C-alpha positions as CSV (number, residue, x, y, z in Angstrom):
1,M,0.1,0.1,0.1
2,S,1.3,3.5,-1.0
3,F,1.2,6.4,0.9
4,S,2.4,10.2,0.8
5,L,4.3,12.0,3.2
6,S,1.3,14.3,3.5
7,Q,-0.7,11.4,4.3
8,L,2.0,10.2,7.3
9,V,2.4,13.3,9.1
10,C,-1.5,14.2,8.5
11,P,-3.2,11.0,9.2
12,Q,-7.0,11.2,9.1
13,R,-8.5,11.2,12.2
14,P,-11.1,8.6,12.7
15,K,-14.8,10.0,12.7
16,T,-16.0,8.5,15.8
17,Q,-17.7,10.2,18.8
18,F,-14.5,9.7,20.7
19,W,-13.0,12.9,18.8
20,T,-16.2,14.8,19.0
21,L,-16.8,14.7,22.2
22,G,-15.9,17.9,24.2
23,Y,-14.4,19.1,20.7
24,D,-14.2,22.7,22.0
25,K,-11.6,25.0,20.5
26,N,-11.0,26.4,23.7
27,G,-11.5,23.2,26.1
28,V,-9.1,21.0,27.6
29,F,-9.5,18.2,25.3
30,Y,-8.9,20.1,22.1
31,N,-5.5,21.2,23.2
32,L,-4.4,18.0,24.8
33,Q,-5.2,16.3,21.3
34,N,-3.2,19.0,19.6
35,I,-0.3,18.2,22.2
36,W,-0.2,14.6,21.6
37,Y,-0.5,15.0,17.9
38,A,2.2,17.7,17.6
39,H,3.9,15.2,19.5
40,F,3.6,12.1,17.0
41,V,4.1,14.3,14.4
42,R,7.7,15.2,15.7
43,K,8.4,11.4,16.4
44,V,8.0,10.8,12.6
45,I,9.8,14.0,11.6
46,S,12.7,12.5,13.5
47,V,12.7,9.1,12.0
48,L,12.2,10.7,8.4
49,L,15.6,13.3,8.8
50,R,17.4,9.5,9.0
51,T,16.0,8.1,5.8
52,P,16.1,8.9,2.1
53,F,12.9,11.4,2.9
54,K,15.2,13.8,4.7
55,L,14.7,16.6,2.0
56,S,11.2,16.0,2.2
57,A,10.9,16.5,5.7
58,I,13.1,19.4,5.2
59,N,10.5,20.8,2.8
60,L,7.5,20.6,5.6
61,V,9.1,24.0,6.8
62,C,7.2,26.8,5.5
63,S,8.9,30.9,5.7
64,N,7.4,33.5,4.4
65,I,8.9,36.1,7.0
66,Q,10.4,39.2,5.5
67,L,13.7,39.3,6.2
68,P,16.4,42.5,5.7
69,T,18.8,41.8,2.9
70,N,21.2,44.5,3.4
71,V,21.9,44.1,7.0
72,G,21.9,40.9,9.5
73,C,19.5,40.0,11.8
74,V,18.8,38.4,15.5
75,I,16.1,36.1,15.5
76,A,14.6,35.5,18.6
77,I,12.8,32.3,18.9
78,C,11.3,30.2,21.7
79,H,12.3,26.6,22.5
80,T,10.7,24.7,20.1
81,P,10.0,20.8,19.3
82,W,10.9,21.3,16.3
83,K,14.5,21.9,16.8
84,R,16.2,19.5,15.2
85,L,14.1,20.4,11.8
86,L,14.9,23.8,11.9
87,V,18.2,22.8,12.4
88,E,18.5,20.6,9.1
89,W,16.9,23.4,7.6
90,S,19.1,25.8,8.4
91,L,21.9,23.4,7.1
92,H,20.6,23.1,4.0
93,H,19.6,26.5,3.1
94,D,23.2,28.0,4.7
95,F,20.3,30.0,6.5
96,G,22.6,31.4,9.6
97,L,24.2,30.6,13.1
98,I,22.1,28.9,16.0
99,I,23.3,29.7,19.5
100,A,22.7,26.8,21.5
101,G,24.4,25.1,24.3
102,E,23.9,21.7,23.8
103,K,26.1,18.8,22.2
104,W,25.3,18.7,18.3
105,N,26.7,16.3,15.9
106,A,29.8,17.8,14.3
107,K,27.6,18.5,10.9
108,S,25.4,20.7,12.9
109,R,28.1,22.2,14.9
110,Q,29.0,24.1,11.5
111,I,26.3,26.5,12.4
112,Q,26.7,26.3,16.1
113,R,27.9,28.9,18.5
114,Q,27.5,28.2,21.9
115,G,28.3,32.3,23.1
116,K,29.9,31.4,25.9
117,T,33.4,32.7,25.2
118,Y,34.9,35.8,23.8
119,H,35.9,34.0,20.4
120,D,32.1,32.9,20.1
121,L,30.8,36.2,20.6
122,K,33.4,38.0,18.3
123,S,32.5,35.6,15.5
124,I,28.5,36.0,16.2
125,L,29.2,39.9,15.9
126,T,31.4,39.5,12.9
127,H,28.7,37.3,11.1
128,L,26.1,39.9,12.0
129,K,27.9,42.6,10.5
130,Q,28.6,40.7,7.4
131,K,24.9,40.9,6.9
132,G,24.7,37.3,8.8
133,R,21.5,35.9,10.4
134,V,21.9,34.6,14.1
135,I,19.2,32.4,15.7
136,I,18.8,33.1,19.3
137,A,16.3,31.1,22.2
138,F,14.9,34.3,23.8
139,D,13.2,32.4,26.8
140,R,16.2,30.8,28.6
141,Y,15.2,31.8,32.3
142,S,17.8,31.7,34.7
143,N,18.2,33.1,38.6
144,Y,19.6,36.2,37.7
145,N,17.6,39.4,38.4
146,D,18.6,42.0,35.7
147,C,15.8,41.5,33.2
148,K,12.5,40.4,34.9
149,V,9.1,39.9,33.1
150,D,5.8,38.5,33.6
151,F,5.5,35.2,31.9
152,L,2.4,32.7,32.4
153,G,1.6,34.1,35.6
154,E,5.3,33.9,36.9
155,C,8.0,36.5,37.3
156,L,11.1,35.1,35.5
157,N,14.3,36.5,34.4
158,L,15.1,36.2,30.8
159,P,19.0,36.9,29.0
160,V,19.3,40.3,27.3
161,L,22.0,38.8,25.2
162,P,19.8,38.9,22.0
163,I,19.3,42.5,22.5
164,R,23.3,43.5,23.4
165,L,24.0,41.3,20.3
166,A,21.6,43.4,18.1
167,K,22.7,47.0,19.6
168,M,26.5,46.1,19.1
169,A,26.0,44.9,15.4
170,Q,23.1,47.6,14.9
171,V,20.8,45.0,13.3
172,P,17.0,44.6,14.0
173,I,15.5,41.7,15.9
174,I,12.9,40.0,14.4
175,T,10.7,37.5,16.5
176,V,9.3,34.2,14.9
177,I,7.7,31.2,16.4
178,P,7.3,27.6,14.4
179,V,3.5,26.1,14.4
180,L,2.3,22.9,13.3
181,S,-0.7,23.9,10.8
182,N,-1.6,21.7,8.3
183,G,0.9,19.3,8.1
184,L,3.5,22.1,7.5
185,I,5.9,23.8,10.2
186,K,5.1,27.5,9.6
187,I,7.0,30.4,10.9
188,I,4.9,32.8,12.6
189,P,6.4,36.5,12.7
190,G,6.2,38.2,16.3
191,P,7.4,41.7,17.4
192,R,10.0,43.7,15.6
193,F,12.8,46.1,17.0
194,E,14.8,48.3,14.5
195,P,18.1,49.3,15.8
196,D,16.8,52.7,16.6
197,N,14.5,50.8,19.3
198,L,17.0,48.9,20.8
199,D,18.2,51.8,23.7
200,A,14.8,51.1,25.4
201,D,14.9,49.6,28.7
202,P,15.7,45.7,27.9
203,R,12.7,44.8,30.4
204,I,10.1,46.6,28.1
205,I,11.6,44.7,25.4
206,M,11.7,41.3,26.4
207,Q,8.1,41.4,28.4
208,K,6.8,42.1,24.9
209,L,8.6,38.9,23.3
210,S,7.2,37.1,26.4
211,T,3.4,38.1,26.1
212,F,3.9,37.1,22.5
213,L,4.9,34.1,23.3
214,E,2.5,33.8,25.9
215,N,-0.4,34.6,23.9
216,E,0.8,32.0,21.1
217,I,1.3,29.3,24.1
218,K,-2.7,29.8,25.1
219,N,-4.0,29.3,21.6
220,N,-1.4,26.7,20.8
221,P,-0.2,24.8,23.8
222,E,1.9,22.7,21.2
223,I,4.4,25.2,20.0
224,W,6.3,25.2,23.2
225,T,9.0,21.9,24.5
226,T,7.3,20.2,27.2
227,S,10.6,19.1,28.7
228,F,11.5,22.8,28.8
229,C,8.4,23.8,30.5
230,E,9.1,21.3,33.4
231,S,12.6,22.5,33.6
232,I,11.9,26.2,34.2
233,L,13.9,27.6,37.7
234,K,11.6,28.5,40.6
235,P,10.6,32.1,39.8
236,V,12.1,34.7,41.9
237,P,10.3,38.0,43.5
238,C,9.8,40.8,41.2
239,A,10.2,43.2,43.9
240,H,13.9,44.8,43.1
241,H,15.3,45.0,39.8
242,T,19.1,45.5,39.4
243,S,21.0,47.7,36.6
244,T,21.3,46.0,33.0
245,E,24.6,48.2,33.0
246,N,26.4,45.1,32.4
247,T,29.0,44.2,29.5
248,L,28.5,41.8,27.1
249,Q,28.1,38.4,28.4
250,P,26.6,35.3,27.7
251,A,23.1,34.6,29.1
């Protein structure tokens, strides 16, 4: 029996009462179903990336984001279940560098920078100034106390590295979120900050990013990596804020 990639990634759901019971777009069942479905698709794609169907899997990424062509840019992204697919997509299209701390294989390390050393940071800034793109997760919460934001009812600290990189290279910050829709991984645009707007309080900028992510999670809970949700550090009270006048440091 033959099948297409779209049939494999978007299987037909059984038309039974089970699937229609409590099928409310704002209901818990609907959200759980989407989370399960995204988990299933992620597993399928992970397998396809190890087979001759790899290129077909890479082509599932659909991006119509308008990116600057005359300057580089910092692309702020959330922790996503589609990370492996997006890394392969970036490699295939020579899209840009990715700042990540995990141990990647030799091929993926071609576009990986950990951002933990002076050499790494210098390499990232040079890439940006040469009209390159850098992708960095903005939802990396920590126990520091320099950029507090409200997120999902908690007070958490976000890194300001995306802002510092963009300011030093004089490039814009473009926010994106990958969303599973109709069997494709669509890249949804979010807030955009031009270099002239980066002199604002970093907490204002990062709060806008967090609010955008929070609203998207409420609409599509499956967009956020579950394992990362469980590993968020214990929130720290927001009563006191420290100055953000630090030198460039990795988050």
